[in-house]
C-alpha positions as CSV (number, residue, x, y, z in Angstrom):
1,M,36.7,-21.6,72.6
2,Q,36.8,-25.4,72.5
3,T,33.6,-25.4,70.4
4,E,35.3,-23.3,67.8
5,I,38.3,-25.6,67.7
6,D,36.1,-28.6,67.4
7,N,34.1,-26.9,64.6
8,Y,37.4,-26.2,62.8
9,H,38.6,-29.8,63.1
10,K,35.2,-31.0,61.8
11,L,35.5,-28.7,58.8
12,V,39.0,-29.9,58.0
13,Q,37.8,-33.6,58.2
14,E,34.8,-32.9,56.0
15,F,37.1,-31.2,53.5
16,D,39.5,-34.1,53.4
17,D,36.7,-36.6,53.1
18,N,35.2,-34.8,50.1
19,V,38.6,-34.3,48.4
20,E,39.2,-38.0,48.7
21,L,35.6,-38.7,47.4
22,I,36.3,-36.5,44.4
23,G,39.4,-38.5,43.6
24,L,37.5,-41.8,43.9
25,A,34.6,-40.5,41.8
26,E,37.0,-39.3,39.1
27,A,38.8,-42.7,39.0
28,E,35.5,-44.5,38.7
29,G,33.9,-42.0,36.3
30,D,31.0,-41.5,38.7
31,E,29.6,-38.1,37.7
32,E,26.8,-38.2,40.3
33,I,29.1,-38.7,43.2
34,L,31.6,-36.2,41.8
35,S,28.9,-33.6,41.6
36,E,27.7,-34.3,45.1
37,A,31.2,-34.0,46.5
38,E,31.9,-30.8,44.7
39,E,28.6,-29.3,46.0
40,A,29.7,-30.4,49.5
41,L,32.9,-28.5,49.1
42,R,31.0,-25.4,48.0
43,A,28.9,-25.7,51.2
44,L,32.1,-26.1,53.3
45,A,33.4,-22.9,51.8
46,G,30.3,-21.1,53.3
47,K,30.9,-22.8,56.6
48,A,34.6,-21.8,56.6
49,H,33.6,-18.2,55.9
50,T,31.1,-18.3,58.9
51,L,33.8,-19.7,61.2
52,E,36.2,-17.1,60.0
53,L,33.8,-14.3,60.9
54,E,33.1,-15.8,64.3
55,A,36.8,-16.0,65.0
56,V,37.3,-12.4,64.0
57,S,34.4,-11.3,66.1
58,Y,35.6,-13.3,69.1
59,T,39.1,-11.9,68.7
60,H,37.8,-8.4,68.5
61,L,35.8,-8.9,71.7
62,T,38.8,-10.3,73.6
63,L,41.6,-8.1,72.6
64,P,42.6,-5.4,75.1
65,T,41.8,-1.9,73.9
66,N,44.1,1.1,74.1
67,R,42.7,3.2,76.9
């Protein structure tokens, strides 16, 4: 469970870093950095989806069943 929490915190940090980078790139007019940060956010969306599926699978396995 700690691994999942650590992965979530890492994902949030990467998101925050890239949002900040986008702001800086826009302020500087740096299209290359802007494009790279936007691509990184798209990749993070995929990671977030994977973490969501893992969490649902884990929850499903640990919930008590009605017997």
